[in-house]
ZADO-1210 file (C-alpha; in nm, 4 decimals, padded with zeros to 6 digits):
<atoms>
<atom x="02.0553" y="-01.6416" z="24.0163" code="MET" pos="1"/>
<atom x="02.2936" y="-01.9350" z="23.9935" code="THR" pos="2"/>
<atom x="02.3308" y="-02.0470" z="24.3546" code="HIS" pos="3"/>
<atom x="02.2752" y="-02.4115" z="24.4408" code="ARG" pos="4"/>
<atom x="01.9717" y="-02.5118" z="24.6475" code="PRO" pos="5"/>
<atom x="02.0255" y="-02.5319" z="25.0234" code="GLU" pos="6"/>
<atom x="01.8003" y="-02.8382" z="25.0484" code="ILE" pos="7"/>
<atom x="01.8918" y="-03.1549" z="24.8654" code="THR" pos="8"/>
<atom x="01.5847" y="-03.3048" z="24.7008" code="VAL" pos="9"/>
<atom x="01.6018" y="-03.6809" z="24.6381" code="PRO" pos="10"/>
<atom x="01.5918" y="-03.7950" z="24.2773" code="ALA" pos="11"/>
<atom x="01.3959" y="-04.0819" z="24.1259" code="THR" pos="12"/>
<atom x="01.5510" y="-04.2724" z="23.8368" code="THR" pos="13"/>
<atom x="01.2981" y="-04.3327" z="23.5612" code="LEU" pos="14"/>
<atom x="01.2842" y="-04.6508" z="23.3539" code="ASN" pos="15"/>
<atom x="01.5140" y="-04.5043" z="23.0866" code="ASN" pos="16"/>
<atom x="01.7808" y="-04.3921" z="23.3333" code="GLY" pos="17"/>
<atom x="01.6766" y="-04.0253" z="23.3440" code="VAL" pos="18"/>
<atom x="01.6686" y="-03.8733" z="23.6924" code="GLU" pos="19"/>
<atom x="01.3751" y="-03.6579" z="23.8054" code="ILE" pos="20"/>
<atom x="01.3725" y="-03.4531" z="24.1278" code="PRO" pos="21"/>
<atom x="01.1154" y="-03.6250" z="24.3468" code="GLN" pos="22"/>
<atom x="00.9800" y="-03.2972" z="24.4851" code="LEU" pos="23"/>
<atom x="00.8849" y="-03.0469" z="24.2167" code="GLY" pos="24"/>
<atom x="00.6716" y="-02.7379" z="24.1704" code="PHE" pos="25"/>
<atom x="00.3397" y="-02.7322" z="23.9858" code="GLY" pos="26"/>
<atom x="00.1839" y="-02.4320" z="23.8148" code="VAL" pos="27"/>
<atom x="-00.1728" y="-02.5564" z="23.7651" code="PHE" pos="28"/>
<atom x="-00.4123" y="-02.2596" z="23.7961" code="GLN" pos="29"/>
<atom x="-00.1300" y="-02.0060" z="23.8265" code="VAL" pos="30"/>
<atom x="-00.2509" y="-01.7080" z="23.6178" code="PRO" pos="31"/>
<atom x="-00.0522" y="-01.6419" z="23.3028" code="GLU" pos="32"/>
<atom x="00.0441" y="-01.2904" z="23.4121" code="ASP" pos="33"/>
<atom x="00.1811" y="-01.4192" z="23.7452" code="GLU" pos="34"/>
<atom x="00.3614" y="-01.7296" z="23.6238" code="THR" pos="35"/>
<atom x="00.7030" y="-01.5797" z="23.5570" code="GLN" pos="36"/>
<atom x="00.7226" y="-01.4232" z="23.9026" code="ARG" pos="37"/>
<atom x="00.5929" y="-01.7353" z="24.0766" code="VAL" pos="38"/>
<atom x="00.8330" y="-01.9695" z="23.8951" code="VAL" pos="39"/>
<atom x="01.1270" y="-01.7343" z="23.9507" code="GLU" pos="40"/>
<atom x="01.0466" y="-01.7440" z="24.3228" code="GLU" pos="41"/>
<atom x="01.0219" y="-02.1238" z="24.3126" code="ALA" pos="42"/>
<atom x="01.3602" y="-02.1516" z="24.1421" code="LEU" pos="43"/>
<atom x="01.5071" y="-01.9071" z="24.3935" code="GLU" pos="44"/>
<atom x="01.3643" y="-02.1230" z="24.6744" code="ALA" pos="45"/>
<atom x="01.5516" y="-02.4216" z="24.5327" code="GLY" pos="46"/>
<atom x="01.3060" y="-02.6098" z="24.3119" code="TYR" pos="47"/>
<atom x="01.4616" y="-02.7580" z="23.9995" code="ARG" pos="48"/>
<atom x="01.1604" y="-02.9530" z="23.8715" code="HIS" pos="49"/>
<atom x="00.8766" y="-02.7459" z="23.7217" code="ILE" pos="50"/>
<atom x="00.5508" y="-02.9029" z="23.5986" code="ASP" pos="51"/>
<atom x="00.3285" y="-02.7189" z="23.3506" code="THR" pos="52"/>
<atom x="00.0943" y="-02.8087" z="23.0637" code="ALA" pos="53"/>
<atom x="-00.0349" y="-02.6588" z="22.7424" code="ALA" pos="54"/>
<atom x="-00.3808" y="-02.6596" z="22.9011" code="ALA" pos="55"/>
<atom x="-00.2594" y="-02.4321" z="23.1821" code="TYR" pos="56"/>
<atom x="-00.1827" y="-02.1591" z="22.9280" code="ARG" pos="57"/>
<atom x="00.1228" y="-02.0484" z="23.1215" code="ASN" pos="58"/>
<atom x="00.4113" y="-02.2261" z="22.9468" code="GLU" pos="59"/>
<atom x="00.5494" y="-01.8937" z="22.8205" code="ALA" pos="60"/>
<atom x="00.5704" y="-01.7628" z="23.1759" code="GLY" pos="61"/>
<atom x="00.7572" y="-02.0750" z="23.2830" code="VAL" pos="62"/>
<atom x="00.9974" y="-02.0285" z="22.9929" code="GLY" pos="63"/>
<atom x="01.0534" y="-01.6629" z="23.0779" code="ALA" pos="64"/>
<atom x="01.1380" y="-01.7551" z="23.4372" code="ALA" pos="65"/>
<atom x="01.3833" y="-02.0207" z="23.3216" code="ILE" pos="66"/>
<atom x="01.5523" y="-01.7741" z="23.0880" code="ALA" pos="67"/>
<atom x="01.5788" y="-01.5116" z="23.3611" code="ALA" pos="68"/>
<atom x="01.7065" y="-01.7518" z="23.6267" code="SER" pos="69"/>
<atom x="02.0597" y="-01.8019" z="23.4989" code="GLY" pos="70"/>
<atom x="02.0395" y="-02.1664" z="23.6109" code="ILE" pos="71"/>
<atom x="02.2138" y="-02.4032" z="23.3679" code="PRO" pos="72"/>
<atom x="01.9550" y="-02.5912" z="23.1629" code="ARG" pos="73"/>
<atom x="02.0940" y="-02.9308" z="23.2602" code="GLU" pos="74"/>
<atom x="02.0141" y="-02.8567" z="23.6257" code="GLN" pos="75"/>
<atom x="01.6438" y="-02.8175" z="23.5500" code="LEU" pos="76"/>
<atom x="01.3711" y="-03.0739" z="23.4865" code="PHE" pos="77"/>
<atom x="01.0755" y="-02.9364" z="23.2898" code="ILE" pos="78"/>
<atom x="00.7498" y="-03.1242" z="23.2325" code="THR" pos="79"/>
<atom x="00.4657" y="-03.0240" z="23.0026" code="THR" pos="80"/>
<atom x="00.1644" y="-03.2075" z="22.8646" code="LYS" pos="81"/>
<atom x="-00.0235" y="-03.2772" z="22.5425" code="LEU" pos="82"/>
<atom x="-00.3545" y="-03.0921" z="22.5458" code="ARG" pos="83"/>
<atom x="-00.6539" y="-03.3234" z="22.5164" code="ASN" pos="84"/>
<atom x="-00.7990" y="-03.1408" z="22.2183" code="GLY" pos="85"/>
<atom x="-00.4689" y="-03.1826" z="22.0330" code="GLU" pos="86"/>
<atom x="-00.4246" y="-03.5594" z="22.0625" code="GLN" pos="87"/>
<atom x="-00.4859" y="-03.5728" z="21.6881" code="GLY" pos="88"/>
<atom x="-00.1877" y="-03.3455" z="21.6155" code="LYS" pos="89"/>
<atom x="00.0770" y="-03.4220" z="21.8780" code="PRO" pos="90"/>
<atom x="00.3762" y="-03.3121" z="21.6686" code="PHE" pos="91"/>
<atom x="00.2365" y="-02.9615" z="21.6214" code="ASP" pos="92"/>
<atom x="00.1241" y="-02.9467" z="21.9835" code="ALA" pos="93"/>
<atom x="00.4657" y="-03.0457" z="22.1139" code="PHE" pos="94"/>
<atom x="00.6424" y="-02.7898" z="21.8974" code="GLU" pos="95"/>
<atom x="00.4047" y="-02.5188" z="22.0192" code="ALA" pos="96"/>
<atom x="00.4825" y="-02.6107" z="22.3800" code="SER" pos="97"/>
<atom x="00.8549" y="-02.6259" z="22.3182" code="ARG" pos="98"/>
<atom x="00.8526" y="-02.2834" z="22.1525" code="ARG" pos="99"/>
<atom x="00.6397" y="-02.1337" z="22.4298" code="ALA" pos="100"/>
<atom x="00.8863" y="-02.2662" z="22.6842" code="LEU" pos="101"/>
<atom x="01.1793" y="-02.1412" z="22.4781" code="GLY" pos="102"/>
<atom x="01.3630" y="-02.4706" z="22.5206" code="LEU" pos="103"/>
<atom x="01.5647" y="-02.6901" z="22.2870" code="ASP" pos="104"/>
<atom x="01.4210" y="-02.9978" z="22.4589" code="TYR" pos="105"/>
<atom x="01.1688" y="-03.0915" z="22.7264" code="VAL" pos="106"/>
<atom x="01.2525" y="-03.3351" z="23.0062" code="ASP" pos="107"/>
<atom x="00.9125" y="-03.5045" z="23.0310" code="LEU" pos="108"/>
<atom x="00.6124" y="-03.4893" z="22.7966" code="TYR" pos="109"/>
<atom x="00.2836" y="-03.6425" z="22.9116" code="LEU" pos="110"/>
<atom x="-00.0509" y="-03.7268" z="22.7559" code="ILE" pos="111"/>
<atom x="-00.2626" y="-03.5119" z="22.9868" code="HIS" pos="112"/>
<atom x="-00.5768" y="-03.7325" z="22.9960" code="TRP" pos="113"/>
<atom x="-00.6635" y="-04.0518" z="22.8092" code="PRO" pos="114"/>
<atom x="-01.0055" y="-03.9183" z="22.6955" code="VAL" pos="115"/>
<atom x="-01.1114" y="-04.2718" z="22.5920" code="PRO" pos="116"/>
<atom x="-01.4167" y="-04.1393" z="22.4094" code="SER" pos="117"/>
<atom x="-01.1828" y="-03.9828" z="22.1508" code="GLN" pos="118"/>
<atom x="-00.9999" y="-04.3088" z="22.0861" code="GLY" pos="119"/>
<atom x="-00.6787" y="-04.1192" z="22.0095" code="LEU" pos="120"/>
<atom x="-00.4398" y="-04.1816" z="22.2960" code="PHE" pos="121"/>
<atom x="-00.2691" y="-04.4844" z="22.1361" code="VAL" pos="122"/>
<atom x="-00.1891" y="-04.3020" z="21.8126" code="THR" pos="123"/>
<atom x="-00.0881" y="-03.9947" z="22.0123" code="ALA" pos="124"/>
<atom x="00.1542" y="-04.2150" z="22.2058" code="TRP" pos="125"/>
<atom x="00.3036" y="-04.3487" z="21.8838" code="GLN" pos="126"/>
<atom x="00.3753" y="-03.9903" z="21.7780" code="ALA" pos="127"/>
<atom x="00.5285" y="-03.9161" z="22.1167" code="MET" pos="128"/>
<atom x="00.7563" y="-04.2157" z="22.0752" code="GLU" pos="129"/>
<atom x="00.8895" y="-04.0537" z="21.7568" code="LYS" pos="130"/>
<atom x="00.9413" y="-03.7230" z="21.9383" code="ILE" pos="131"/>
<atom x="01.1349" y="-03.9170" z="22.2026" code="TYR" pos="132"/>
<atom x="01.3401" y="-04.1015" z="21.9422" code="GLN" pos="133"/>
<atom x="01.4263" y="-03.7650" z="21.7854" code="ASN" pos="134"/>
<atom x="01.5670" y="-03.6605" z="22.1254" code="GLN" pos="135"/>
<atom x="01.3419" y="-03.3573" z="22.1576" code="LEU" pos="136"/>
<atom x="01.2205" y="-03.4929" z="22.4903" code="VAL" pos="137"/>
<atom x="01.4179" y="-03.6954" z="22.7443" code="ARG" pos="138"/>
<atom x="01.1207" y="-03.8973" z="22.8719" code="SER" pos="139"/>
<atom x="00.7568" y="-03.9533" z="22.7792" code="ILE" pos="140"/>
<atom x="00.4699" y="-04.0569" z="23.0001" code="GLY" pos="141"/>
<atom x="00.1011" y="-04.0342" z="23.0744" code="VAL" pos="142"/>
<atom x="-00.1315" y="-03.8645" z="23.3194" code="SER" pos="143"/>
<atom x="-00.4670" y="-03.9748" z="23.4571" code="ASN" pos="144"/>
<atom x="-00.4320" y="-04.3216" z="23.3025" code="PHE" pos="145"/>
<atom x="-00.6316" y="-04.5920" z="23.4791" code="LEU" pos="146"/>
<atom x="-00.5404" y="-04.9603" z="23.4625" code="ALA" pos="147"/>
<atom x="-00.7439" y="-05.0226" z="23.1470" code="GLU" pos="148"/>
<atom x="-00.5804" y="-04.7298" z="22.9686" code="HIS" pos="149"/>
<atom x="-00.2320" y="-04.8476" z="23.0651" code="LEU" pos="150"/>
<atom x="-00.3043" y="-05.2008" z="22.9486" code="GLU" pos="151"/>
<atom x="-00.4386" y="-05.0770" z="22.6136" code="THR" pos="152"/>
<atom x="-00.1366" y="-04.8541" z="22.5629" code="LEU" pos="153"/>
<atom x="00.1160" y="-05.1210" z="22.6583" code="LEU" pos="154"/>
<atom x="-00.0291" y="-05.3668" z="22.4057" code="GLU" pos="155"/>
<atom x="00.1318" y="-05.1701" z="22.1229" code="SER" pos="156"/>
<atom x="00.3801" y="-04.9356" z="22.2914" code="ALA" pos="157"/>
<atom x="00.7439" y="-04.9551" z="22.1872" code="GLN" pos="158"/>
<atom x="00.8397" y="-04.7280" z="22.4771" code="VAL" pos="159"/>
<atom x="00.6988" y="-04.7958" z="22.8239" code="VAL" pos="160"/>
<atom x="00.5744" y="-04.4714" z="22.9827" code="PRO" pos="161"/>
<atom x="00.8275" y="-04.3308" z="23.2278" code="ALA" pos="162"/>
<atom x="00.5623" y="-04.1734" z="23.4520" code="VAL" pos="163"/>
<atom x="00.1920" y="-04.1954" z="23.5309" code="ASN" pos="164"/>
<atom x="00.0863" y="-03.8666" z="23.6915" code="GLN" pos="165"/>
<atom x="-00.2364" y="-03.9247" z="23.8833" code="ILE" pos="166"/>
<atom x="-00.4410" y="-03.7725" z="24.1635" code="GLU" pos="167"/>
<atom x="-00.3046" y="-03.9000" z="24.4944" code="ILE" pos="168"/>
<atom x="-00.3443" y="-03.7564" z="24.8428" code="HIS" pos="169"/>
<atom x="-00.4219" y="-03.9044" z="25.1869" code="PRO" pos="170"/>
<atom x="-00.7963" y="-03.9340" z="25.1288" code="THR" pos="171"/>
<atom x="-00.7614" y="-04.0614" z="24.7710" code="PHE" pos="172"/>
<atom x="-00.4602" y="-04.2883" z="24.7328" code="GLN" pos="173"/>
<atom x="-00.5315" y="-04.5079" z="24.4279" code="GLN" pos="174"/>
<atom x="-00.3130" y="-04.7797" z="24.5799" code="GLY" pos="175"/>
<atom x="-00.3941" y="-05.0488" z="24.3255" code="GLU" pos="176"/>
<atom x="-00.3292" y="-04.8192" z="24.0291" code="LEU" pos="177"/>
<atom x="-00.0035" y="-04.6960" z="24.1810" code="ALA" pos="178"/>
<atom x="00.1096" y="-05.0541" z="24.2448" code="ALA" pos="179"/>
<atom x="00.0182" y="-05.1595" z="23.8905" code="LEU" pos="180"/>
<atom x="00.2061" y="-04.8647" z="23.7433" code="SER" pos="181"/>
<atom x="00.5169" y="-04.9432" z="23.9459" code="ARG" pos="182"/>
<atom x="00.4959" y="-05.3118" z="23.8558" code="SER" pos="183"/>
<atom x="00.5238" y="-05.2105" z="23.4910" code="ARG" pos="184"/>
<atom x="00.8274" y="-04.9930" z="23.5602" code="GLY" pos="185"/>
<atom x="00.6245" y="-04.6709" z="23.5500" code="ILE" pos="186"/>
<atom x="00.7040" y="-04.4119" z="23.8182" code="ALA" pos="187"/>
<atom x="00.4075" y="-04.2655" z="24.0040" code="VAL" pos="188"/>
<atom x="00.3687" y="-03.8893" z="24.0301" code="GLU" pos="189"/>
<atom x="00.1006" y="-03.7293" z="24.2475" code="ALA" pos="190"/>
<atom x="-00.0906" y="-03.4205" z="24.1497" code="TYR" pos="191"/>
<atom x="-00.3103" y="-03.2466" z="24.4090" code="SER" pos="192"/>
<atom x="-00.0764" y="-03.4133" z="24.6617" code="PRO" pos="193"/>
<atom x="-00.2254" y="-03.2144" z="24.9500" code="LEU" pos="194"/>
<atom x="-00.5841" y="-03.2796" z="24.8435" code="GLY" pos="195"/>
<atom x="-00.5938" y="-02.9130" z="24.7381" code="GLN" pos="196"/>
<atom x="-00.5529" y="-02.8351" z="25.1085" code="GLY" pos="197"/>
<atom x="-00.8550" y="-03.0353" z="25.2207" code="ALA" pos="198"/>
<atom x="-00.6489" y="-03.3164" z="25.3757" code="ASP" pos="199"/>
<atom x="-00.4299" y="-03.0910" z="25.5901" code="LEU" pos="200"/>
<atom x="-00.6779" y="-03.0698" z="25.8751" code="GLY" pos="201"/>
<atom x="-00.7032" y="-03.4441" z="25.9305" code="ALA" pos="202"/>
<atom x="-00.6285" y="-03.5375" z="26.2928" code="GLU" pos="203"/>
<atom x="-00.3569" y="-03.7866" z="26.1952" code="ALA" pos="204"/>
<atom x="-00.1810" y="-03.5187" z="25.9907" code="VAL" pos="205"/>
<atom x="-00.2027" y="-03.2406" z="26.2483" code="THR" pos="206"/>
<atom x="-00.0925" y="-03.4745" z="26.5283" code="ALA" pos="207"/>
<atom x="00.2177" y="-03.5780" z="26.3339" code="LEU" pos="208"/>
<atom x="00.2874" y="-03.2137" z="26.2509" code="ALA" pos="209"/>
<atom x="00.2958" y="-03.1405" z="26.6237" code="ALA" pos="210"/>
<atom x="00.5249" y="-03.4365" z="26.6895" code="VAL" pos="211"/>
<atom x="00.7737" y="-03.3326" z="26.4215" code="HIS" pos="212"/>
<atom x="00.7460" y="-02.9558" z="26.4681" code="GLY" pos="213"/>
<atom x="00.6419" y="-02.9369" z="26.1034" code="ALA" pos="214"/>
<atom x="00.3540" y="-02.7983" z="25.9004" code="THR" pos="215"/>
<atom x="00.0696" y="-03.0328" z="25.7990" code="PRO" pos="216"/>
<atom x="00.1737" y="-02.9858" z="25.4349" code="ALA" pos="217"/>
<atom x="00.5279" y="-03.0958" z="25.5169" code="GLN" pos="218"/>
<atom x="00.3917" y="-03.4099" z="25.6828" code="ILE" pos="219"/>
<atom x="00.1792" y="-03.5030" z="25.3809" code="VAL" pos="220"/>
<atom x="00.4606" y="-03.4340" z="25.1347" code="LEU" pos="221"/>
<atom x="00.7022" y="-03.6394" z="25.3467" code="ALA" pos="222"/>
<atom x="00.4430" y="-03.9201" z="25.3399" code="TRP" pos="223"/>
<atom x="00.4459" y="-03.9132" z="24.9593" code="HIS" pos="224"/>
<atom x="00.8255" y="-03.9016" z="24.9421" code="LEU" pos="225"/>
<atom x="00.8668" y="-04.1924" z="25.1855" code="LYS" pos="226"/>
<atom x="00.6633" y="-04.4100" z="24.9471" code="GLN" pos="227"/>
<atom x="00.8743" y="-04.3136" z="24.6479" code="GLY" pos="228"/>
<atom x="00.6043" y="-04.0972" z="24.4917" code="THR" pos="229"/>
<atom x="00.7012" y="-03.7895" z="24.2910" code="ILE" pos="230"/>
<atom x="00.5106" y="-03.4803" z="24.4082" code="VAL" pos="231"/>
<atom x="00.4429" y="-03.1379" z="24.2562" code="ILE" pos="232"/>
<atom x="00.2746" y="-02.9128" z="24.5148" code="PRO" pos="233"/>
<atom x="00.1598" y="-02.5710" z="24.3975" code="LYS" pos="234"/>
<atom x="00.1564" y="-02.2421" z="24.5838" code="THR" pos="235"/>
<atom x="00.1983" y="-01.8795" z="24.4836" code="THR" pos="236"/>
<atom x="00.3508" y="-01.7798" z="24.8189" code="ARG" pos="237"/>
<atom x="00.7303" y="-01.7766" z="24.8473" code="ALA" pos="238"/>
<atom x="00.7273" y="-01.8678" z="25.2177" code="ALA" pos="239"/>
<atom x="00.5049" y="-02.1678" z="25.1506" code="ARG" pos="240"/>
<atom x="00.7325" y="-02.2742" z="24.8632" code="MET" pos="241"/>
<atom x="01.0233" y="-02.2959" z="25.1064" code="ARG" pos="242"/>
<atom x="00.8168" y="-02.4752" z="25.3675" code="GLU" pos="243"/>
<atom x="00.7042" y="-02.7355" z="25.1148" code="ASN" pos="244"/>
<atom x="01.0582" y="-02.7885" z="24.9870" code="LEU" pos="245"/>
<atom x="01.1774" y="-02.8518" z="25.3425" code="ALA" pos="246"/>
<atom x="00.9593" y="-03.1639" z="25.3484" code="ALA" pos="247"/>
<atom x="01.2541" y="-03.3322" z="25.1753" code="ALA" pos="248"/>
<atom x="01.4410" y="-03.3150" z="25.5074" code="THR" pos="249"/>
<atom x="01.1613" y="-03.4770" z="25.7098" code="LEU" pos="250"/>
<atom x="01.1670" y="-03.8508" z="25.7802" code="GLU" pos="251"/>
<atom x="00.8520" y="-04.0392" z="25.8802" code="LEU" pos="252"/>
<atom x="00.8525" y="-04.3856" z="26.0328" code="THR" pos="253"/>
<atom x="00.6728" y="-04.6762" z="25.8670" code="ALA" pos="254"/>
<atom x="00.4087" y="-04.6594" z="26.1423" code="ALA" pos="255"/>
<atom x="00.3523" y="-04.2890" z="26.0766" code="GLN" pos="256"/>
<atom x="00.3159" y="-04.3565" z="25.7044" code="VAL" pos="257"/>
<atom x="00.0505" y="-04.6131" z="25.7921" code="ASP" pos="258"/>
<atom x="-00.1339" y="-04.3620" z="26.0128" code="GLU" pos="259"/>
<atom x="-00.1786" y="-04.1304" z="25.7158" code="ILE" pos="260"/>
<atom x="-00.2517" y="-04.4258" z="25.4886" code="GLY" pos="261"/>
<atom x="-00.5519" y="-04.5068" z="25.7053" code="ALA" pos="262"/>
<atom x="-00.7172" y="-04.1816" z="25.5889" code="LEU" pos="263"/>
<atom x="-00.8013" y="-04.3203" z="25.2443" code="ASP" pos="264"/>
<atom x="-01.1703" y="-04.2689" z="25.1730" code="SER" pos="265"/>
<atom x="-01.1754" y="-04.3070" z="24.7955" code="GLY" pos="266"/>
<atom x="-01.2922" y="-03.9466" z="24.7567" code="ALA" pos="267"/>
<atom x="-01.1683" y="-03.8144" z="24.4236" code="ARG" pos="268"/>
<atom x="-01.1373" y="-03.4366" z="24.3776" code="ILE" pos="269"/>
<atom x="-01.0747" y="-03.4201" z="24.0035" code="GLY" pos="270"/>
<atom x="-01.2518" y="-03.5768" z="23.7084" code="GLY" pos="271"/>
<atom x="-01.2853" y="-03.9513" z="23.6565" code="ASP" pos="272"/>
<atom x="-01.0442" y="-04.0536" z="23.3783" code="PRO" pos="273"/>
<atom x="-01.2820" y="-04.3310" z="23.2717" code="ALA" pos="274"/>
<atom x="-01.5317" y="-04.0739" z="23.1479" code="THR" pos="275"/>
<atom x="-01.3613" y="-03.7339" z="23.1540" code="ALA" pos="276"/>
<atom x="-01.3612" y="-03.5703" z="22.8127" code="ALA" pos="277"/>
<atom x="-01.2088" y="-03.2294" z="22.8744" code="HIS" pos="278"/>
<atom x="-01.1308" y="-03.1708" z="22.5074" code="THR" pos="279"/>
<atom x="-01.1203" y="-02.7988" z="22.5748" code="GLN" pos="280"/>
<atom x="-00.8098" y="-02.8504" z="22.7878" code="LEU" pos="281"/>
</atoms>
């Protein structure tokens, strides 16, 4: 499988000049024994940006799919994350992820959660800076970092995070945090970009889907893309993969973006990074 994607996905240039496909494919909660098939189907559909994590326990399946795809490595963008319980040994954790993926380098490595109660994310970042300087990863960033975590990190960081991957969807937009991240040169990446499906039935979304002859998911993904947000929707269905990817061809007006923006209710789905201490992840 070496054909080029039929849909051109826009790229975002990170603060170190590295380009990341703005629409990627996430494998959160994809079972380990299904991951290779699912990722192979995603690559076949045209995705070139795959997001995994050590905590998902499916990095090996992602790596197997990459190896089987025949796609040149330089055409792929692979993200994985430092497991919370391994913030005290980031070098070993990174090497374990890299070996599981079967890759010479990773494109983006993230601290998965700050876990402030551990008090380790600053020293973990310092180790990640060394991994970056050794050119084993093309970019480093963070996930689930609130304003206070970013400010603490930036006080001593030699490398500004390239990405802050946070929960964003129409009913939980984190506008202030996204704006702060961007003001510091940190790209914003949305996980649970569809609100785990809960936001797709909103009247504003379904009405726009009817106007554009699109699916509700395509409307929400186009809303993210219009704002410059990187998105990583997850599905295990090949047809849905293609539908989601086609959101890259959909153009919303500024007024339509505002219609969806009005849905913000501040309702978080995932854990609160201020207190979350998922050290088992």
